[in-house]
C-alpha positions in Angstrom: 86.7 74.0 104.8 86.4 73.5 108.6 89.9 72.7 109.9 91.7 74.6 107.1 93.9 77.3 108.5 92.9 79.7 105.7 89.2 79.5 106.7 89.6 81.6 109.8 91.8 84.1 107.9 89.2 84.4 105.2 86.4 84.9 107.7 88.5 87.5 109.5 89.2 89.4 106.3 85.5 89.4 105.5 84.7 90.8 109.0 87.4 93.5 108.6 85.9 94.6 105.2 82.5 95.0 107.0 84.2 97.1 109.7 83.8 94.5 112.4 87.3 94.2 113.8 86.1 92.5 117.0 84.8 89.6 114.9 88.0 89.6 112.8 90.1 89.4 116.0 88.0 86.5 117.2 88.5 84.7 113.9 92.2 85.2 114.0 92.3 83.9 117.5 90.3 80.8 116.4 92.8 80.3 113.6 95.7 80.4 116.1 93.9 77.9 118.4 93.0 75.6 115.5 96.4 75.8 113.7 99.0 77.1 116.1 101.8 76.3 113.6 100.3 78.5 110.9 102.0 82.0 110.8 99.2 83.8 108.9 96.8 84.2 111.8 99.5 85.5 114.0 100.7 87.9 111.4 97.3 89.2 110.5 96.1 89.5 114.2 99.3 91.3 115.1 98.8 93.8 112.3 95.2 94.3 113.3 96.3 95.0 116.9 99.0 97.4 115.7 96.4 99.2 113.5 94.2 99.6 116.6 97.2 101.1 118.5 97.6 98.0 120.7 101.3 97.7 120.2 102.0 96.2 123.6 99.5 93.3 122.9 100.9 92.6 119.4 104.5 92.0 120.5 103.8 89.0 122.9 101.4 87.6 120.3 104.1 87.5 117.7 106.6 86.1 120.1 104.1 83.3 121.0 104.3 81.9 117.5 105.6 78.3 118.1 107.7 78.5 115.0 110.0 80.9 116.7 111.0 78.4 119.4 114.3 76.7 119.0 114.3 73.1 117.8 110.9 73.2 116.2 112.1 71.6 113.0 110.2 74.2 111.0 111.7 75.8 107.9 114.4 78.2 109.2 114.2 80.5 106.1 110.4 80.9 106.6 110.9 81.5 110.3 113.6 84.1 109.6 111.3 85.8 107.0 108.4 85.8 109.5 110.4 87.1 112.4 111.9 89.9 110.2 108.4 90.9 108.9 107.0 91.2 112.5 110.1 93.0 113.7 109.8 95.4 110.9 106.3 96.4 111.9 107.8 97.7 115.2 111.0 99.0 113.6 109.2 101.3 111.2 106.9 102.6 113.9 109.8 103.5 116.1 109.2 100.7 118.7 112.8 99.5 118.5 112.7 97.6 121.8 109.9 95.5 120.5 111.6 94.9 117.2 114.8 93.7 118.7 113.7 90.2 119.9 112.1 89.4 116.6 115.2 90.6 114.6 117.3 88.6 117.0 115.4 85.4 116.0 115.8 86.1 112.3 119.5 87.0 112.7 120.4 84.1 114.9 118.9 81.6 112.5 121.8 82.8 110.2 120.1 81.4 107.1 121.8 83.7 104.7 118.4 85.0 103.6 117.9 88.6 103.0 115.7 88.7 106.1 118.3 87.2 108.3 121.1 89.5 107.0 118.9 92.6 107.2 117.8 91.7 110.7 121.5 91.5 111.8 122.1 94.9 110.0 119.2 96.5 111.9 120.3 95.1 115.2 123.7 96.6 114.6 122.2 99.9 113.6 120.1 100.0 116.8 123.2 99.2 118.9 125.1 101.9 117.0 127.6 99.4 115.5 127.5 101.3 112.2 130.6 99.5 110.7 128.9 96.1 111.4 125.6 97.4 109.8 127.5 98.5 106.7 129.1 95.1 106.4 125.7 93.4 106.6 124.2 95.8 104.1 127.1 95.2 101.6 126.7 91.4 102.2 123.0 91.6 101.3 123.7 93.8 98.3 126.3 91.5 96.9 124.6 88.2 97.7 121.3 89.2 96.1 122.5 91.9 93.8 120.1 94.1 95.7 119.7 97.6 94.7 118.1 98.3 98.0 121.1 96.8 99.8 123.5 98.9 97.8 121.3 102.0 98.5 121.5 101.4 102.2 125.2 100.8 102.0 125.9 103.9 100.0 123.7 105.9 102.4 125.7 104.7 105.3 129.0 105.5 103.6 127.7 109.1 103.2 126.6 109.2 106.8 130.0 108.0 107.9 131.7 110.9 106.0 132.9 108.6 103.2 131.0 110.5 100.4 133.8 110.2 97.8 133.8 106.4 98.2 130.0 106.4 98.0 129.8 108.4 94.8 132.5 106.3 93.2 130.5 103.1 94.0 127.3 104.8 92.9 128.7 105.7 89.5 129.7 102.0 89.0 126.3 100.8 90.0 124.1 103.2 88.0 124.4 101.5 84.7 123.5 98.1 86.2 120.5 98.9 88.3 117.0 100.2 87.6 116.5 103.7 88.8 113.8 102.6 91.3 116.3 100.3 93.0 118.3 103.1 94.3 115.5 105.4 95.3 112.6 103.3 96.6 112.3 100.6 99.3 
């Protein structure tokens, strides 16, 4: 299995289970060196660094992923999903400045994927363009019939003082969606 990108990830995960995060980090770094175009080692090492409180080290690591460079010829939807995932690690921990460049990558790819649309929505939220964010949320909801997209959109309607409109839309959606779609992420 030498040369397989999954090998280093497997060895890192084994090291992590044994509590040896230093060895896990070394395996992930080997994986990046051996297969720089494979996202998994970047993702896992970035998460490990975040779990250890090394936020400032994880951001440049994610941004160093070659797939995020323009003109790589890599799958744009996959890149958008990966950039969104990494950006979300920072977004949900309140590190908005670190989330923005990753969301910008996903949004600028403009793939129409949920990740690309939600990245654009979060960028608008962070820049306080709430009308734009609502538009992206509704676009995601309609394109993917996403209960989570509708949930976000309805929440924004309420926040913007448009509760009557939100409740009317909610009453239309309730019969179509599973209860968990409107209350969980």
